[in-house]
C-alpha positions as CSV (number, residue, x, y, z in Angstrom):
1,X,3.4,2.2,15.8
2,X,7.2,1.9,14.5
3,X,5.7,-0.6,11.8
4,X,3.0,1.6,9.9
5,X,5.1,4.7,10.6
6,X,8.7,3.5,9.0
7,X,7.3,0.0,7.1
8,X,3.7,0.8,5.5
9,X,3.4,4.2,5.6
10,X,7.5,4.6,5.2
11,X,9.4,2.9,3.5
12,X,6.5,0.1,1.7
13,X,4.9,3.6,0.6
14,X,8.1,4.3,-1.9
15,X,10.3,0.7,-2.6
16,X,7.0,-1.1,-3.9
17,X,6.9,-3.9,-0.7
18,X,4.0,-5.4,0.3
19,X,2.6,-7.2,3.0
20,X,3.3,-11.2,2.7
21,X,-0.3,-12.3,0.9
22,X,-1.2,-8.6,-0.1
23,X,-2.7,-9.5,-2.7
24,X,-2.9,-5.9,-4.6
25,X,-0.7,-6.7,-7.3
26,X,2.2,-5.2,-9.0
27,X,2.5,-2.1,-6.6
28,X,5.2,-0.6,-8.8
29,X,1.7,1.6,-10.1
30,X,-1.8,0.8,-11.0
31,X,-5.1,1.7,-12.8
32,X,-6.9,2.3,-10.1
33,X,-7.5,5.9,-9.4
34,X,-6.8,4.9,-5.6
35,X,-3.5,3.6,-6.6
36,X,-2.2,6.9,-8.0
37,X,-2.5,5.6,-11.8
38,X,0.9,4.4,-13.5
39,X,4.6,5.3,-12.3
40,X,6.1,8.5,-14.5
41,X,6.4,12.3,-14.7
42,X,2.8,12.1,-16.1
43,X,1.1,10.7,-13.2
44,X,0.4,14.0,-11.8
45,X,-1.5,15.6,-15.1
46,X,-3.4,12.0,-15.0
47,X,-6.3,10.1,-13.5
48,X,-7.6,11.6,-10.3
49,X,-4.7,13.5,-9.3
50,X,-5.1,15.9,-11.9
51,X,-7.9,16.3,-10.9
52,X,-6.7,16.8,-6.9
53,X,-3.5,19.2,-7.9
54,X,-2.3,19.9,-11.1
55,X,-4.5,22.8,-11.8
56,X,-1.4,25.8,-11.1
57,X,1.5,23.0,-11.3
58,X,2.7,24.2,-14.5
59,X,2.4,28.0,-13.4
60,X,4.4,27.3,-10.2
61,X,7.4,25.2,-12.2
62,X,7.8,28.5,-14.9
63,X,7.7,30.8,-11.7
64,X,10.7,28.2,-10.5
65,X,12.3,28.6,-13.9
66,X,11.6,32.5,-14.3
67,X,13.0,32.9,-10.4
68,X,16.5,31.5,-11.1
69,X,16.2,33.8,-14.4
70,X,15.9,36.6,-12.1
71,X,18.6,35.2,-9.3
72,X,21.3,35.2,-12.8
73,X,20.3,38.8,-13.0
74,X,20.8,39.6,-9.5
75,X,17.4,40.4,-9.4
76,X,16.2,39.1,-6.0
77,X,17.3,39.8,-2.2
78,X,18.8,37.5,-0.4
79,X,15.4,36.3,1.6
80,X,13.2,36.2,-1.6
81,X,16.8,33.7,-2.6
82,X,15.9,31.8,0.3
83,X,12.1,31.8,-0.8
84,X,12.6,30.7,-3.9
85,X,14.8,27.9,-3.1
86,X,12.5,26.4,-0.2
87,X,9.7,26.6,-1.8
88,X,10.7,25.6,-5.5
89,X,12.9,22.6,-3.4
90,X,9.5,21.1,-1.6
91,X,8.0,21.5,-5.6
92,X,9.9,19.7,-7.3
93,X,11.0,16.6,-4.4
94,X,7.7,16.2,-3.9
95,X,6.6,15.8,-6.8
96,X,8.8,13.9,-8.4
97,X,8.4,11.0,-4.8
98,X,4.8,11.4,-5.7
99,X,5.1,10.9,-9.5
100,X,7.8,7.8,-9.4
101,X,7.0,6.0,-5.5
102,X,5.8,2.8,-6.2
103,X,3.3,1.6,-3.0
104,X,0.2,2.8,-2.3
105,X,-0.2,5.7,-3.6
106,X,-3.9,7.9,-2.5
107,X,-4.7,11.1,-4.3
108,X,-5.8,13.2,-1.6
109,X,-1.5,12.5,-0.5
110,X,-1.0,15.5,-3.4
111,X,-2.2,18.3,-0.8
112,X,1.7,17.9,0.5
113,X,1.7,19.9,-2.9
114,X,-0.4,23.0,-1.8
115,X,1.9,25.1,0.1
116,X,4.3,25.4,-2.5
117,X,1.9,25.6,-5.7
118,X,0.1,28.9,-3.4
119,X,3.4,30.1,-1.8
120,X,5.7,30.2,-5.8
121,X,1.9,31.0,-7.3
122,X,2.2,34.5,-5.5
123,X,5.5,35.2,-5.0
124,X,5.8,34.6,-8.8
125,X,2.7,37.1,-9.3
126,X,4.7,39.7,-7.0
127,X,8.2,39.8,-9.1
128,X,6.6,39.9,-12.7
129,X,4.5,43.0,-11.7
130,X,7.0,44.6,-9.6
131,X,9.5,44.2,-12.9
132,X,6.0,45.4,-15.8
133,X,8.3,47.9,-16.6
134,X,10.5,45.8,-18.5
135,X,9.6,43.6,-21.1
136,X,10.4,40.1,-19.1
137,X,7.9,40.8,-16.5
138,X,5.2,41.5,-18.7
139,X,5.7,38.2,-20.5
140,X,5.7,36.3,-17.4
141,X,2.1,37.5,-16.3
142,X,1.5,36.7,-19.9
143,X,2.3,33.9,-19.4
144,X,1.4,32.6,-15.6
145,X,-2.1,34.5,-16.8
146,X,-2.6,31.5,-20.6
147,X,-1.0,28.4,-18.7
148,X,-3.2,28.7,-15.5
149,X,-6.0,28.7,-18.2
150,X,-5.3,26.5,-20.6
151,X,-5.0,24.1,-17.1
152,X,-8.3,24.7,-16.1
153,X,-9.8,24.9,-19.2
154,X,-7.9,21.2,-19.6
155,X,-9.3,19.7,-17.4
156,X,-12.6,21.2,-17.1
157,X,-13.0,19.4,-20.8
158,X,-12.0,16.6,-18.3
159,X,-14.4,16.3,-16.3
160,X,-17.4,17.3,-18.5
161,X,-17.6,20.3,-15.9
162,X,-19.9,23.3,-17.1
163,X,-21.2,24.2,-20.2
164,X,-18.7,24.1,-23.6
165,X,-18.7,28.1,-23.3
166,X,-17.5,28.7,-20.6
167,X,-14.0,26.8,-21.1
168,X,-13.9,28.2,-24.5
169,X,-14.8,32.2,-21.9
170,X,-12.0,31.0,-20.1
171,X,-9.5,30.4,-22.8
172,X,-10.3,33.6,-24.9
173,X,-10.5,36.0,-21.7
174,X,-6.7,34.5,-21.1
175,X,-5.7,35.3,-24.2
176,X,-6.8,39.2,-24.4
177,X,-5.9,39.4,-21.0
178,X,-2.2,38.4,-21.9
179,X,-2.6,40.7,-25.4
180,X,-3.4,43.4,-22.9
181,X,-0.9,42.8,-19.9
182,X,2.1,42.7,-23.0
183,X,2.0,46.6,-23.0
184,X,4.4,48.5,-22.1
185,X,2.1,49.9,-19.1
186,X,0.1,47.9,-18.2
187,X,-3.6,48.8,-17.2
188,X,-4.6,47.1,-13.9
189,X,-8.1,45.2,-15.6
190,X,-5.8,43.1,-18.0
191,X,-4.6,41.9,-15.0
192,X,-7.6,41.3,-13.2
193,X,-9.2,39.6,-16.3
194,X,-6.1,37.4,-16.2
195,X,-6.6,36.5,-12.8
196,X,-10.3,36.1,-12.8
197,X,-9.1,33.3,-16.1
198,X,-6.5,31.6,-14.4
199,X,-8.5,31.0,-11.7
200,X,-11.8,30.0,-12.9
201,X,-11.1,26.9,-12.9
202,X,-9.9,25.4,-9.1
203,X,-11.9,27.9,-7.2
204,X,-15.1,26.4,-9.0
205,X,-13.8,23.2,-8.7
206,X,-13.2,24.2,-4.5
207,X,-16.5,25.7,-4.1
208,X,-18.4,22.4,-5.5
209,X,-16.5,20.4,-3.6
210,X,-17.2,22.2,-0.5
211,X,-20.8,22.1,-0.9
212,X,-20.6,18.4,-2.3
213,X,-21.6,15.6,0.8
214,X,-18.3,13.4,1.4
215,X,-18.2,10.7,3.8
216,X,-15.1,7.3,3.3
217,X,-11.6,7.6,4.2
218,X,-10.5,9.0,1.0
219,X,-11.2,11.8,-0.1
220,X,-11.7,13.5,-3.2
221,X,-12.9,16.5,-5.4
222,X,-16.2,17.4,-5.9
223,X,-16.8,12.9,-6.5
224,X,-17.4,11.1,-3.2
225,X,-15.1,8.5,-3.1
226,X,-16.2,4.8,-4.1
227,X,-13.4,3.2,-4.8
228,X,-12.9,2.0,-1.5
229,X,-16.3,0.1,-1.4
230,X,-18.8,-0.2,0.8
231,X,-16.8,-1.7,3.4
232,X,-14.8,1.6,4.4
233,X,-18.4,3.8,3.3
234,X,-21.6,2.5,4.6
235,X,-21.4,2.7,8.6
236,X,-21.1,6.5,7.8
237,X,-24.1,6.7,6.2
238,X,-26.4,4.3,7.9
239,X,-29.0,6.9,9.9
240,X,-30.4,3.9,11.6
241,X,-27.4,2.4,13.3
242,X,-25.7,6.1,14.5
243,X,-29.6,6.6,16.0
244,X,-29.2,3.2,18.3
245,X,-26.2,3.8,18.8
246,X,-26.4,6.8,20.8
247,X,-29.5,5.8,22.5
248,X,-26.5,3.1,24.6
249,X,-25.2,3.6,27.9
250,X,-22.1,1.2,28.1
251,X,-18.5,2.0,27.5
252,X,-18.9,1.1,24.2
253,X,-21.9,1.7,22.4
254,X,-20.5,-1.3,19.8
255,X,-17.2,-3.6,18.2
256,X,-17.0,-3.8,15.1
257,X,-13.8,-5.1,12.3
258,X,-11.0,-2.4,12.1
259,X,-10.9,0.7,12.9
260,X,-11.7,2.3,10.0
261,X,-15.1,0.6,10.5
262,X,-15.1,1.6,14.3
263,X,-14.4,5.3,13.4
264,X,-16.6,5.9,11.1
265,X,-19.7,4.8,13.6
266,X,-18.1,7.1,16.3
267,X,-17.8,9.7,14.2
268,X,-21.6,9.6,13.0
269,X,-23.2,8.0,16.6
270,X,-20.7,10.2,19.1
271,X,-19.8,6.4,20.2
272,X,-16.8,5.0,22.0
273,X,-17.0,1.7,19.2
274,X,-13.8,-0.8,19.9
275,X,-12.4,-1.5,17.3
276,X,-12.1,-5.1,16.9
277,X,-8.2,-5.9,15.0
278,X,-6.8,-2.6,15.0
279,X,-5.9,-0.6,11.9
280,X,-4.9,-4.5,10.0
281,X,-5.5,-7.3,12.3
282,X,-3.5,-6.1,15.0
283,X,-4.2,-8.8,18.4
284,X,-6.3,-6.7,20.5
285,X,-8.6,-8.0,22.5
286,X,-8.0,-11.4,22.4
287,X,-11.1,-13.3,22.1
288,X,-11.0,-13.9,26.2
289,X,-10.8,-10.5,26.6
290,X,-13.9,-9.4,24.7
291,X,-15.8,-12.4,25.5
292,X,-14.9,-10.9,29.5
293,X,-16.0,-7.8,28.0
294,X,-19.5,-9.0,27.4
295,X,-20.4,-10.6,30.1
296,X,-19.3,-7.5,32.0
297,X,-22.2,-5.6,30.1
298,X,-19.4,-3.1,28.6
299,X,-20.7,-4.2,24.9
300,X,-24.0,-3.3,23.8
301,X,-23.6,-4.1,20.0
302,X,-21.4,-6.0,17.7
303,X,-21.8,-4.4,13.8
304,X,-20.3,-6.7,11.2
305,X,-18.3,-3.8,8.8
306,X,-19.5,-3.3,5.6
307,X,-21.9,-6.1,4.4
308,X,-25.2,-5.8,3.2
309,X,-28.6,-7.3,2.7
310,X,-27.7,-10.2,-0.1
311,X,-24.3,-10.8,2.8
312,X,-23.7,-14.9,3.2
313,X,-23.2,-13.3,6.6
314,X,-26.7,-12.4,8.1
315,X,-28.3,-14.8,10.5
316,X,-25.7,-16.0,12.0
317,X,-22.7,-16.7,9.1
318,X,-19.8,-15.9,10.0
319,X,-18.7,-12.4,9.9
320,X,-15.4,-11.1,7.6
321,X,-13.8,-8.5,7.1
322,X,-13.3,-7.4,3.6
323,X,-10.0,-6.5,4.4
324,X,-7.1,-7.6,6.5
325,X,-8.8,-10.3,8.1
326,X,-6.6,-11.9,11.1
327,X,-7.6,-15.5,12.6
328,X,-8.6,-13.6,16.8
329,X,-10.9,-11.4,15.0
330,X,-12.4,-14.2,12.9
331,X,-12.8,-15.7,15.9
332,X,-14.4,-13.1,18.0
333,X,-16.6,-12.7,15.0
334,X,-17.3,-16.7,14.9
335,X,-18.4,-16.1,18.3
336,X,-20.7,-13.5,18.6
337,X,-22.6,-15.8,15.8
338,X,-22.9,-18.7,17.8
339,X,-24.1,-16.8,20.4
340,X,-26.5,-13.6,19.6
341,X,-29.4,-13.9,16.5
342,X,-28.4,-10.5,14.0
343,X,-30.7,-8.4,12.7
344,X,-30.4,-6.0,9.4
345,X,-30.3,-2.2,10.5
346,X,-29.6,0.2,7.8
347,X,-28.2,-2.4,5.5
348,X,-25.6,-3.7,8.5
349,X,-25.8,-6.8,10.6
350,X,-26.1,-5.9,14.2
351,X,-25.6,-8.1,17.1
352,X,-27.4,-7.0,20.0
């Protein structure tokens, strides 16, 4: 537990450390979406990270600058100054960490930026609208609308999402709205139209993500994550296997290599699944403990994690997990394959 908290999921994620023998190459950054792409200030605005979080980051950063301007002019209350300090620091520090951290970085980590972005956009809109009788308030409203609309149009184009005219419509509507709010007495309709243009892209992506089925351990916007391969995803989609396990009455319906595959099977079947080797090769259970549990009738099946019909492990070959294979898990897999016949069920090799 301490190793995961302080090492693998802690300092190692920031300082580019890796476990001995882990073949992930240069942890200073990767072109792979699942590893967050190359480090630098551009990271949050390129690749998968941009799709997940960058829609309103330009607006939030503008609000930080606008808030500092208002603070210098003594136009903010003490509570508003605290809010600016809290959310601005949250946004900048978290953004910098994600931009330059050198360990494993998954795009879904960027959800940690969402509270700060949401708070700053909301607070900034209130500050600007409250000062709409002054030129600085109207300019701030126009800038927020334009920044959000341009970012949305760019991301929609980058992802080929929706018809081309939609992106131009967002930009045009934002431009007209920005001009409208610059008038000495900006009409409410201009602000409403500006909000529609500013939030259209992220709203459409949110809806599309909500209606798109997802499974696996690395979630992404809209698209189902495929970067992790079958090892993390196949078991969650194997309905035939889920039905088989759901019909068991033993304390564990099955055992499988690794906690991620076990978790997927547990969710789909509603049963308890033993995760041999834990998260990354933990020495639990031992071979003898596993054999004793099998002979005591506590486990119904052994499921080979993430192997398809063309796997060399089918029908008695050595079972090997794709990641984090440890000697004792191989011993258990060897023992299972040597004593029980394997059967293909929905793409997974299952030993009764």
